[in-house]
C-alpha positions in Angstrom: 103.0 86.2 116.0 105.3 85.1 113.1 107.3 87.9 111.4 105.7 89.4 108.3 107.4 88.7 105.0 108.1 91.6 102.6 105.1 90.7 100.3 102.6 90.3 103.3 99.9 93.0 103.5 97.4 94.1 106.1 95.6 97.3 106.8 97.5 99.8 108.6 94.6 100.0 111.1 95.4 96.5 112.3 98.8 97.6 113.7 99.1 98.1 117.4 101.0 100.8 119.3 104.8 100.3 118.8 104.3 98.3 115.7 105.8 99.4 112.3 104.6 99.0 108.9 105.0 100.2 105.3 102.4 101.9 103.2 101.9 99.9 100.1 99.1 101.8 98.4 96.6 104.6 99.1 93.5 104.4 97.1 90.2 106.3 96.7 87.3 104.4 97.9 85.1 102.7 95.5 81.9 104.7 94.6 79.1 104.1 97.1 81.6 102.4 99.6 80.7 104.9 102.4 84.1 106.3 103.0 84.7 110.0 102.4 87.4 110.8 99.7 88.5 113.8 101.8 89.8 111.4 104.4 92.0 109.7 101.8 93.3 113.1 100.5 94.1 114.2 104.1 96.0 111.0 104.6 98.1 111.7 101.5 98.7 115.3 102.8 100.0 113.9 106.1 102.6 111.8 104.3 100.8 108.4 104.0 102.2 107.7 100.6 103.3 104.6 98.9 106.6 103.1 100.3 106.5 105.3 103.5 107.5 103.6 106.7 105.2 104.3 109.6 105.1 103.4 113.4 102.0 103.5 115.5 102.7 105.6 118.6 99.3 105.9 120.2 95.6 105.0 119.4 93.1 108.0 119.2 89.3 108.0 120.0 87.6 105.0 118.3 90.9 103.0 118.3 91.1 99.6 119.8 
């Protein structure tokens, strides 16, 4: 897989264990989208804020 460029984006959910990424944005779901706003708020509380570096260490239930 080619290295990502700084302006490339993909959902953090696409990262595999051991891969790193940077949070670019965290947004509330569109009305009627089916996602719970409480999940977005919890992610912010856990530190998933714009410009934060993250690394996937493991996959939980429901992960690939």
